[in-house]
NUVEX-745071 format. One record per atom (N, C-alpha, C): residue number from 1; atom name; x, z, y. Coordinates in steps of 0.001 Angstrom, whole numbers, plus 500000, padded with zeros to 6 digits. Layout:
% NUVEX-745071
PT:nr:atom:px:pz:py
PT:NUM:CA:X:Z:Y
...
This chain:
% NUVEX-745071
PT:nr:atom:px:pz:py
PT:1:N:072664:915260:926141
PT:1:CA:073768:914583:925473
PT:1:C:073319:914136:924090
PT:2:N:073928:913071:923636
PT:2:CA:073635:912515:922320
PT:2:C:074645:913041:921296
PT:3:N:074210:913372:920103
PT:3:CA:075173:913738:919064
PT:3:C:075997:912511:918678
PT:4:N:077271:912710:918513
PT:4:CA:078168:911628:918102
PT:4:C:077981:911370:916614
PT:5:N:077905:910111:916222
PT:5:CA:077637:909735:914835
PT:5:C:078693:910183:913843
PT:6:N:079957:910222:914256
PT:6:CA:081054:910699:913411
PT:6:C:081012:910067:912015
PT:7:N:081010:908760:911975
PT:7:CA:080873:908019:910708
PT:7:C:082028:908247:909740
PT:8:N:083194:908631:910256
PT:8:CA:084328:908931:909379
PT:8:C:084323:910382:908908
PT:9:N:083552:911230:909574
PT:9:CA:083457:912626:909180
PT:9:C:084607:913509:909619
PT:10:N:085540:912958:910396
PT:10:CA:086718:913736:910785
PT:10:C:086944:913782:912286
PT:11:N:085985:913364:913081
PT:11:CA:086179:913272:914521
PT:11:C:086117:914629:915196
PT:12:N:086864:914744:916293
PT:12:CA:086796:915925:917127
PT:12:C:085701:915832:918176
PT:13:N:085029:914682:918238
PT:13:CA:083953:914477:919208
PT:13:C:082640:914972:918612
PT:14:N:081879:915724:919410
PT:14:CA:080575:916203:918951
PT:14:C:079415:915539:919677
PT:15:N:079547:915385:921005
PT:15:CA:078461:914824:921809
PT:15:C:079018:913883:922862
PT:16:N:078156:913010:923359
PT:16:CA:078528:912138:924462
PT:16:C:077299:911839:925310
PT:17:N:077556:911445:926548
PT:17:CA:076488:911021:927439
PT:17:C:077002:909845:928258
PT:18:N:076236:908779:928283
PT:18:CA:076626:907578:929002
PT:18:C:076086:907603:930419
PT:19:N:076917:907219:931357
PT:19:CA:076520:907028:932742
PT:19:C:076735:905568:933096
PT:20:N:076302:905187:934271
PT:20:CA:076454:903789:934688
PT:20:C:077925:903382:934731
PT:21:N:078763:904255:935275
PT:21:CA:080197:903977:935379
PT:21:C:081027:905097:934779
PT:22:N:080463:905751:933756
PT:22:CA:081162:906898:933183
PT:22:C:080681:907202:931774
PT:23:N:081444:908072:931138
PT:23:CA:081042:908661:929862
PT:23:C:081520:910115:929870
PT:24:N:080671:910996:929409
PT:24:CA:081013:912407:929268
PT:24:C:081108:912697:927778
PT:25:N:082179:913362:927381
PT:25:CA:082442:913617:925964
PT:25:C:082675:915106:925751
PT:26:N:081977:915677:924761
PT:26:CA:082194:917067:924363
PT:26:C:082890:917075:923008
PT:27:N:083987:917810:922950
PT:27:CA:084775:917906:921721
PT:27:C:084385:919145:920926
PT:28:N:084804:919188:919679
PT:28:CA:084406:920265:918775
PT:28:C:084841:921645:919271
PT:29:N:085884:921717:920056
PT:29:CA:086328:922995:920608
PT:29:C:085470:923479:921762
PT:30:N:084535:922639:922209
PT:30:CA:083638:923009:923287
PT:30:C:084003:922439:924647
PT:31:N:085201:921892:924786
PT:31:CA:085603:921308:926061
PT:31:C:084854:920006:926303
PT:32:N:084432:919801:927537
PT:32:CA:083704:918601:927921
PT:32:C:084463:917902:929035
PT:33:N:084616:916588:928906
PT:33:CA:085371:915793:929869
PT:33:C:084528:914634:930378
PT:34:N:084686:914353:931670
PT:34:CA:084044:913211:932300
PT:34:C:085106:912151:932545
PT:35:N:084893:910958:931982
PT:35:CA:085783:909817:932194
PT:35:C:085018:908794:933021
PT:36:N:085619:908332:934103
PT:36:CA:084947:907388:934993
PT:36:C:085773:906120:935152
PT:37:N:085128:905114:935736
PT:37:CA:085860:903881:936061
PT:37:C:087072:904221:936921
PT:38:N:086883:905141:937864
PT:38:CA:087965:905488:938787
PT:38:C:089118:906194:938081
PT:39:N:088814:907061:937138
PT:39:CA:089882:907845:936499
PT:39:C:090549:907121:935331
PT:40:N:089767:906416:934542
PT:40:CA:090302:905813:933316
PT:40:C:090308:904292:933334
PT:41:N:089561:903696:934255
PT:41:CA:089477:902238:934318
PT:41:C:088194:901737:933672
PT:42:N:087682:900671:934239
PT:42:CA:086409:900110:933777
PT:42:C:086443:899730:932300
PT:43:N:087460:898979:931889
PT:43:CA:087522:898498:930502
PT:43:C:087633:899652:929517
PT:44:N:088427:900659:929860
PT:44:CA:088584:901808:928969
PT:44:C:087250:902545:928789
PT:45:N:086529:902754:929887
PT:45:CA:085249:903457:929820
PT:45:C:084230:902641:929033
PT:46:N:084197:901342:929257
PT:46:CA:083253:900500:928520
PT:46:C:083576:900484:927022
PT:47:N:084846:900487:926679
PT:47:CA:085237:900571:925267
PT:47:C:084819:901908:924676
PT:48:N:085004:902977:925434
PT:48:CA:084591:904302:924974
PT:48:C:083082:904354:924738
PT:49:N:082306:903721:925607
PT:49:CA:080854:903675:925440
PT:49:C:080479:902964:924141
PT:50:N:081131:901836:923876
PT:50:CA:080858:901081:922647
PT:50:C:081194:901906:921414
PT:51:N:082343:902564:921430
PT:51:CA:082762:903389:920296
PT:51:C:081821:904572:920101
PT:52:N:081379:905173:921203
PT:52:CA:080452:906309:921114
PT:52:C:079148:905880:920453
PT:53:N:078622:904737:920859
PT:53:CA:077367:904262:920288
PT:53:C:077524:903842:918828
PT:54:N:078708:903373:918477
PT:54:CA:078979:902989:917088
PT:54:C:079218:904215:916210
PT:55:N:079597:905342:916821
PT:55:CA:079851:906566:916064
PT:55:C:081152:906552:915302
PT:56:N:082101:905744:915778
PT:56:CA:083362:905615:915053
PT:56:C:084495:905232:916002
PT:57:N:085596:905959:915932
PT:57:CA:086812:905588:916643
PT:57:C:086996:906165:918034
PT:58:N:086037:906913:918538
PT:58:CA:086130:907410:919914
PT:58:C:087258:908417:920092
PT:59:N:087361:909380:919232
PT:59:CA:088413:910395:919357
PT:59:C:089801:909757:919305
PT:60:N:090007:908838:918385
PT:60:CA:091300:908158:918262
PT:60:C:091603:907355:919506
PT:61:N:090622:906638:920028
PT:61:CA:090821:905840:921229
PT:61:C:091197:906726:922416
PT:62:N:090503:907837:922564
PT:62:CA:090816:908741:923669
PT:62:C:092239:909273:923533
PT:63:N:092614:909718:922360
PT:63:CA:093942:910310:922179
PT:63:C:095068:909290:922312
PT:64:N:094809:908034:921972
PT:64:CA:095861:907003:922045
PT:64:C:095894:906244:923363
PT:65:N:094737:905991:923935
PT:65:CA:094664:905102:925090
PT:65:C:094326:905793:926417
PT:66:N:093448:906764:926400
PT:66:CA:092943:907335:927636
PT:66:C:093696:908616:928010
PT:67:N:093994:909421:927022
PT:67:CA:094749:910664:927167
PT:67:C:094211:911548:928281
PT:68:N:094976:911761:929316
PT:68:CA:094624:912699:930389
PT:68:C:093931:912032:931580
PT:69:N:093422:910838:931409
PT:69:CA:092813:910102:932522
PT:69:C:091332:910434:932676
PT:70:N:091034:911702:932723
PT:70:CA:089661:912132:932937
PT:70:C:089451:912502:934403
PT:71:N:088228:912390:934836
PT:71:CA:087872:912738:936214
PT:71:C:087723:914253:936379
PT:72:N:087125:914859:935353
PT:72:CA:086821:916281:935454
PT:72:C:086709:916898:934064
PT:73:N:087147:918141:933957
PT:73:CA:086978:918925:932733
PT:73:C:085999:920036:933040
PT:74:N:085024:920223:932174
PT:74:CA:084008:921256:932371
PT:74:C:084297:922460:931494
């Protein structure tokens, strides 16, 4: 997994991993979630990938737009 850039310094996201049709996100509490095209939608996952690589806005996007649309919680 890649460390999240956290450019604002206040994100709950710590790590992420990009898949072809998915993104896996680990939050500061240790919970890890897999978001896929099937669970969250293609556009949502692609936006999450862009935000993860930019290191800004991923936690807010998940909490406002994606919410509970994860495929799996680890």
